[in-house]
Structure formats: structure tokens, C-alpha cells
C-alpha positions in Angstrom: 104.0 191.3 125.8 100.3 192.2 126.0 100.4 192.9 122.2 101.5 189.3 121.6 98.5 188.0 123.5 95.7 189.6 121.5 94.8 186.4 119.6 91.2 185.3 120.3 92.5 182.0 121.6 94.3 183.7 124.6 91.3 185.8 125.5 88.9 182.8 125.5 91.4 180.7 127.5 91.7 183.5 130.0 88.0 183.9 130.4 87.1 180.2 130.7 89.9 179.5 133.2 88.9 182.5 135.3 85.3 181.3 135.4 86.6 177.9 136.6 88.8 179.7 139.1 92.0 178.1 137.6 95.3 179.7 137.0 96.6 179.4 133.4 99.7 180.4 131.5 101.1 180.2 128.0 104.6 178.6 128.2 107.5 177.4 126.2 108.3 178.0 122.5 105.5 180.5 121.8 106.9 182.8 124.6 110.5 182.4 123.5 109.7 183.1 119.9 107.5 186.1 120.8 110.4 187.7 122.5 112.6 186.9 119.4 109.9 188.3 117.1 109.5 184.9 115.4 105.9 184.0 114.4 104.7 180.8 116.1 101.5 178.8 115.3 102.1 176.4 118.2 100.8 177.4 121.6 101.4 175.4 124.8 99.1 176.1 127.7 99.8 175.0 131.3 97.0 175.1 133.8 96.9 174.5 137.6 94.3 171.8 137.4 93.0 169.5 134.6 94.4 170.5 131.2 92.0 168.2 129.4 88.9 169.6 131.1 89.9 173.2 130.3 90.6 172.1 126.7 87.1 170.8 126.3 85.5 174.0 127.6 87.8 176.2 125.5 86.8 174.2 122.4 83.1 174.7 123.2 83.7 178.5 123.6 85.6 178.6 120.3 83.1 176.3 118.6 85.9 173.8 117.8 84.3 170.4 117.2 87.3 168.2 117.6 89.6 168.0 120.6 92.4 165.3 120.7 92.6 164.0 124.3 95.6 162.0 125.5 94.4 160.7 128.9 97.7 158.8 129.6 99.7 162.0 129.4 97.0 164.3 130.7 97.2 166.5 127.6 94.8 167.7 125.0 95.1 169.5 121.7 92.8 171.5 119.5 93.2 173.4 116.2 91.8 176.9 115.8 92.4 178.1 112.3 96.1 177.6 111.5 97.0 177.6 115.2 97.6 174.4 117.3 96.9 174.7 121.0 98.1 172.1 123.5 96.8 172.0 127.1 98.5 170.2 130.0 98.0 170.3 133.7 101.1 171.6 135.7 103.2 168.6 136.7 106.5 167.4 138.0 108.4 164.5 136.6 110.9 161.9 137.7 112.8 159.4 135.6 114.1 155.8 135.8 117.6 155.1 134.6 116.7 152.9 131.5 113.8 154.9 130.2 112.9 158.4 129.0 109.3 157.9 130.0 108.8 160.0 133.2 106.8 159.3 136.4 104.3 162.2 136.4 102.6 163.8 139.4 100.5 167.0 139.8 102.7 170.0 140.5 103.0 173.8 140.7 103.8 176.1 137.9 107.4 176.2 138.9 107.5 172.4 139.0 106.3 172.5 135.4 108.9 175.1 134.4 111.6 173.0 136.1 110.8 170.0 134.0 111.3 172.0 130.8 114.5 171.3 128.8 116.0 174.8 128.7 115.6 178.1 130.5 114.5 179.8 127.3 111.7 177.2 126.9 110.6 177.6 130.6 109.4 181.2 130.2 105.7 181.6 131.0 103.2 184.5 130.5 100.2 184.8 132.7 96.7 184.6 131.1 95.1 185.4 134.4 93.0 188.6 134.4 94.7 190.1 137.4 98.2 190.0 135.8 97.5 189.2 132.2 100.8 189.2 130.1 103.2 189.3 133.1 106.3 187.1 132.8 107.1 184.2 135.1 110.8 183.5 134.9 112.2 181.7 137.9 115.3 180.3 136.0 116.6 183.5 134.4 115.4 182.4 130.9 115.2 186.1 129.8 118.8 186.6 130.7 119.8 183.6 128.6 117.6 184.8 125.8 119.3 188.2 125.7 122.7 186.5 125.9 121.8 184.0 123.2 122.6 181.0 125.5 121.1 177.5 125.7 121.2 176.4 129.4 119.2 173.9 131.4 117.0 175.1 134.3 118.5 172.4 136.6 121.6 170.2 136.8 122.4 169.4 133.2 123.7 166.0 134.0 120.3 165.1 135.5 118.4 166.8 132.6 120.3 164.8 129.9 120.5 161.5 131.8 116.7 161.7 132.4 115.8 162.5 128.8 118.8 162.1 126.5 116.8 163.5 123.5 117.3 166.9 125.1 121.0 166.7 124.1 119.9 166.8 120.4 117.3 169.5 121.1 120.1 171.7 122.7 122.1 171.4 119.4 119.0 172.0 117.3 118.1 175.2 119.1 121.7 176.4 119.1 121.7 175.8 115.3 118.3 177.2 114.5 118.6 180.3 116.8 122.4 180.8 116.3 122.8 180.6 120.1 125.7 179.2 122.1 125.3 176.3 124.4 126.5 177.2 127.9 129.8 175.5 128.8 128.5 173.5 131.7 125.5 172.4 129.6 127.8 171.3 126.7 130.2 169.5 129.0 127.2 167.5 130.4 126.2 166.6 126.8 129.7 165.2 126.3 129.5 163.2 129.6 126.1 161.8 128.7 126.5 161.2 125.0 126.2 157.4 125.3 122.8 157.8 126.9 121.4 158.7 123.4 121.4 154.9 122.7 118.2 154.5 124.7 116.3 156.9 122.4 114.3 155.4 119.5 115.7 156.0 116.0 112.4 157.7 115.0 112.8 160.4 117.7 116.5 160.8 116.8 115.9 161.2 113.1 113.1 163.7 113.7 115.6 166.0 115.6 118.3 165.4 113.1 116.1 166.3 110.1 115.1 169.5 111.8 118.8 170.4 112.2 119.5 169.5 108.6 116.7 171.9 107.5 118.1 174.9 109.3 119.8 177.8 107.5 123.3 176.7 108.4 123.2 172.9 109.2 126.9 172.6 109.4 126.7 174.2 112.9 124.7 171.1 114.1 127.2 168.6 112.7 130.2 170.4 114.3 128.4 170.4 117.6 127.4 166.7 117.2 131.0 165.9 116.5 132.5 168.0 119.3 130.0 166.6 121.8 130.7 163.0 121.0 127.1 162.3 119.9 127.9 161.8 116.2 129.4 158.4 116.4 126.3 157.1 118.1 124.0 158.6 115.5 125.9 158.6 112.2 129.2 156.8 112.7 129.9 156.6 109.0 129.9 160.4 108.8 132.4 160.7 111.7 134.7 158.4 109.9 135.2 161.1 107.2 137.0 163.2 109.8 140.7 163.9 109.6 143.5 164.2 107.1 146.5 162.0 106.3 149.9 162.9 104.9 152.4 160.5 103.3 155.5 161.3 101.4 154.4 165.0 101.3 151.0 164.1 99.8 147.8 164.6 101.7 144.0 164.6 101.3 141.4 167.1 102.5 139.3 166.5 105.6 136.2 165.0 104.0 134.0 165.7 107.1 134.5 169.5 106.9 134.3 169.3 103.1 130.9 167.5 103.3 129.3 169.9 105.8 130.5 172.8 103.6 128.8 171.1 100.7 125.7 170.8 102.9 125.7 174.5 103.6 126.1 175.3 99.9 123.1 173.1 99.1 121.1 174.8 101.9 121.6 178.2 100.3 119.9 176.9 97.1 117.3 174.4 98.2 115.0 173.5 101.2 114.7 169.9 99.9 115.5 167.7 102.9 116.7 164.7 100.8 118.9 166.8 98.5 120.5 167.9 101.7 120.9 164.3 102.7 122.6 163.6 99.4 125.1 166.4 100.3 125.7 164.7 103.6 126.3 161.3 102.1 127.9 162.1 98.7 131.4 161.2 100.0 130.4 158.7 102.6 132.2 155.9 100.7 135.5 157.6 100.8 137.0 155.9 103.9 136.3 152.5 102.4 137.8 153.4 99.0 140.9 155.3 100.2 144.2 154.1 98.7 147.6 155.6 98.5 149.9 155.5 95.4 153.5 157.0 95.5 152.9 158.9 92.3 149.2 159.9 92.4 148.9 160.2 96.2 145.6 159.5 97.8 142.7 158.2 95.7 139.1 157.4 96.4 138.2 155.5 93.2 134.7 154.1 93.3 133.6 155.9 96.4 130.4 157.0 94.7 129.4 153.3 94.0 130.3 152.3 97.6 128.3 155.4 98.8 125.3 154.3 96.8 125.3 151.0 98.7 126.0 152.5 102.1 123.1 155.0 101.7 120.5 152.2 102.0 122.2 150.8 105.1 122.1 154.2 106.7 118.5 155.0 105.8 117.4 151.6 107.1 119.2 152.0 110.4 118.0 155.6 111.0 114.4 154.7 110.0 114.5 157.1 107.1 112.0 156.3 104.3 112.9 153.3 102.2 111.0 154.5 99.1 111.5 156.8 96.2 113.3 159.2 98.5 116.0 156.6 99.2 116.3 155.9 95.5 116.6 159.7 94.8 119.5 160.1 97.3 121.2 156.9 96.1 121.0 158.3 92.5 122.5 161.6 93.4 125.3 160.0 95.5 126.2 157.7 92.6 126.1 160.4 89.9 127.6 163.3 91.8 131.0 163.0 90.0 129.5 162.8 86.5 129.0 166.4 85.6 132.4 167.5 86.8 133.9 164.5 84.9 132.3 165.9 81.8 134.0 169.2 82.4 137.4 167.6 82.8 136.9 165.7 79.6 135.1 167.0 76.5 131.4 167.8 76.8 130.2 165.4 74.0 126.6 165.1 73.1 126.7 161.4 73.8 127.9 162.0 77.4 125.3 164.6 78.0 122.5 162.3 76.6 123.6 159.5 79.0 123.7 161.9 82.0 120.2 163.1 81.1 118.9 159.6 80.7 120.4 158.4 84.1 119.5 161.5 86.1 116.1 161.9 84.6 114.0 164.5 86.4 116.6 164.9 89.1 119.1 166.4 86.8 118.6 169.9 88.2 119.1 168.7 91.8 122.2 166.8 90.7 123.6 170.0 89.2 122.9 171.9 92.5 124.8 169.2 94.4 127.8 169.3 91.9 128.1 173.0 92.1 127.9 172.8 95.9 130.7 170.2 95.8 133.2 172.8 94.5 134.7 174.0 97.8 138.2 174.8 96.7 139.9 177.7 98.5 141.6 178.6 95.3 139.2 181.2 93.9 140.6 180.9 90.3 140.2 177.2 90.3 136.7 177.4 91.9 135.5 180.0 89.4 136.8 177.9 86.5 134.9 174.8 87.6 131.7 176.7 88.2 132.1 178.3 84.8 132.6 174.9 83.2 129.5 173.5 85.0 127.5 176.4 83.5 128.7 175.1 80.1 127.4 171.6 81.1 124.0 173.2 82.1 123.8 174.9 78.7 124.5 171.6 76.9 122.0 169.7 79.1 119.3 172.2 78.1 120.3 172.1 74.4 120.4 168.3 74.1 117.1 167.9 76.1 115.3 170.3 73.8 116.7 168.6 70.7 116.7 164.9 71.6 114.2 164.6 74.5 116.1 161.8 76.2 115.3 162.6 79.8 113.6 159.5 81.3 113.0 158.2 77.7 112.2 154.5 76.9 113.4 153.0 73.7 110.7 153.6 71.0 110.6 149.8 70.3 109.3 147.8 73.2 110.4 144.4 74.4 107.0 143.0 73.5 107.4 144.3 69.9 110.8 142.7 69.6 109.4 139.3 70.8 106.7 139.6 68.2 108.9 140.8 65.3 111.4 138.0 65.7 109.2 135.3 67.2 111.3 135.1 70.3 110.6 134.0 73.8 111.3 136.3 76.7 115.0 136.0 77.1 118.3 137.8 77.4 118.5 138.5 73.6 115.3 140.6 73.9 117.0 142.8 76.5 120.2 143.0 74.5 118.3 144.2 71.4 116.3 146.8 73.4 119.6 148.1 75.0 121.3 148.2 71.6 118.5 150.6 70.4 118.8 152.7 73.6 122.6 152.9 73.3 122.3 153.9 69.6 120.0 156.8 70.6 122.2 157.9 73.5 125.3 157.7 71.3 123.7 159.8 68.6 123.8 157.0 66.0 120.1 157.3 65.4 117.4 159.8 66.4 114.9 159.2 69.2 112.0 158.2 67.0 110.2 155.0 66.1 111.1 154.7 62.4 114.9 155.0 62.9 114.8 152.8 66.0 112.9 150.0 64.2 115.2 150.2 61.2 118.3 150.0 63.4 116.7 147.1 65.4 116.1 145.0 62.3 119.7 145.6 61.1 121.1 144.7 64.4 118.9 141.6 64.7 119.9 140.5 61.2 123.6 140.7 62.1 122.8 138.2 64.9 121.1 135.9 62.5 117.5 136.8 63.4 115.0 137.3 60.7 112.0 139.7 60.8 108.8 137.6 60.6 106.6 140.6 59.9 
């Protein structure tokens, strides 16, 4: 591992700590990722002594002007180029039942390793001159790394009861690294699942978003479900689970369908909120499920219900209630539209309306719609994908010809008021919408002259005279 420790930061830390007669180690994620040949820009340093004092002296040696000191936690952080280095004094921790904030005391290196969440994150490399680069591994973290296993360094029930967020971290690391969670560790997660309720929503959503951004996020949701954590975090998603059969008619398991859609989107886009749209696109199905003896199970209007539920979920999980919420709501509400165009006839009018409503998010909507085709019947799947390609072609054709994406009617409400000497009222909105609909339906072209002429004719039919 000597080769992994050639960065100037390590050399300076080693020199400064040696001059202060302190023992110092790099620990945690950097060491784990170094063995996995994953580049890491985050370095955690543990020192036997004051971490903040060492950080200040290292900063001086590196000519770094700013050091963030967190006296309450005994930690310090500095940035050197694109690398973040955090310093902490070796410590041991104990917890109270109703809090994840530990009681902290000075400790040995092994005490500090013992407080780490998993054995693969407890690995340490010496930065001391006498044994520079040597591995300190009291809990067989290398064995777990080689066997691709997530395991706690101590009793997992104590680990997860003390800090329930570690249950989510176990699932995140298993998903990100494609590791298995050791059986005794996973069993402890299931026993302690309810403890997640003491964790703030901000901390939970931070972990959940990291899971969603992995290469195959469905793994995380399967583990969240199997462990019993999902109902505490996203109960609406757990309600999608299961199938039902009546009179020989059944419906698919919408939980497994949704996570397959999520994986499909993940292959095409790193957009976190497009992935959230995949998670929530069918969230309204349980509330809309109906059974009819002829047609079987239906979920009419689930996209409208899902639109409403999305805001409730975002609000509870402390997700942003801004344009990103509106974006997800839009995709959830429109996710059936492109496939409906395929099933009907792809008319210019329908395409114009879809372009108008989706606006700049039309490409993301099409990614979601294609991801939503999860049929195991390859012929049927290929047919739908081929038809959606036809929709894509028509979208491009109509947009180039009619320019209706995000358009506003060429005649404004203010001009309508002035033309017909009206006060702001419903009739003004009705006239403006009539112009918009005429453009979207292809009755007139999207230009001022035709729009104004159509407006005057429409107003005249309503008994309004043009005063200009």
C-alpha cells in the first residue's frame, strides 16, 4: 500500500506528527477504496492525541489558509487541491437509548476502529515513519473485503441500536460495492428496523439519495424491503408490493415493476430526480386499484393521484419543495401520455399538446416511458419500444415545424383586455386559452397574425367588438 500513500498530504502529515511525537493513521473509506482500486478524494486521519492541533500544523506546512475546526466533536477539516482531509483524535464512544449522539472519550486506535460502522471501514494504514504503510486490522476487515461482505466490528445489535443510521449505510455500501451483508448483521437490521425512527429525515434522505444514485439502485430497495426498513422510510412504496388474482385475472407486482423501471432509468441517466420519478411513477396505483369482471384490475387515474402524493412524500422526507418537486410531479402525471399516443394514432395535435405540457422535460419523459416498458414478452416489448421511437420522431418533427415547446399564446392577456376594453376576468383567460387550443389543435399556426385574427373572430362570436 506504500504506492497509495505517495500523495504529498500523507508525507506532510507523517512528518508533522513525527515531530510532535504523535502516532497517526489514515483510516476508513480511503483505505477500503484503495484496496478496491477506487479513487477517493476524502481522507480520514486518526491521531493519538489532538486531531485539531495536528490539523492546524499540517495546514501551516501545506500553506493551506483555512482549517474548519469543530471543537464540539474534536474534529478538523482542510482542503488541499481537490482532496478533503479530516482529522480526529482517537476516541471511544457510548450511546444513550433515545439518541444517536454519542458520549465521547479519548481512546486508543483500536477503540477508534471499534466505533466504526463496518469492518471494511475500520481498516487503518500507519503513517508513522517506523512502519509507514503497514495495515492495522484487528477485526478482519481485509477478510471481509476479499469476501465482499458487510459486517460490523462488534455486536451488530449494539451497533445498530446505538446508531440506527448505520443500517442504511450497510445497505448503501452493499448496493454501491455489490457486497453481501453478513447474515448476523442483516438479522440485526431486521430486529432494529424500528430504531430508524429516531434518525432525522435529513440524514435518512441523504443515505437514500446515495442509494438511488448507485449503478443498480433496485438492490437497495430489495434490501430495504427485506429488512423491514422500507415501511418506516417510504411506506407508500411498500404498499406497491404483491399481486392479487380474482376470477383468473391478476395484476403485476408494482413494487418489483417500479424498481425495474428505476434500474432502466439508471442505465440512461444520472439525474437523481428523474430516478425519483421512476420510483414514484406508479405510487398512486394502490389507491386507484379497482376490479371489474370483464376488464380485470384497473388503475385509472393513478397518475393524477401520484402527482398529489409526490408532494406529500417530498414534504415528509425533506426533499426540495421547489422546481425539482414540480419536475417529478410533471413526469409522474405525464408518464402514460407517450404510450397512450402509441396505442391510439399519433396525431399532430396530440404531439403538440404533449410538447406543450412537457416543455423542456420532454426528453426525460421519454426516457421514463421507455424504462416503463418491462414486459417479459420480447415481441411485445420491442413493438412498444419501436412505437415510442415513432413518437420521438414525431416530437422532433412537430417541434421543428411548430415550435410549441413551452410556448405562450402570441396574444397576451393584456392585449386582449386592451382590444376589447375588458376588465381582468374569466373571459380574458377563456379567449387566451381558445387561441392556445387553436394552435395546439393545428387550426392556426403559431404566429401573431393568425392568432390575432382568430382571437377577433372568436370574440365576435361572443358578442365582443374590437375597439382598435
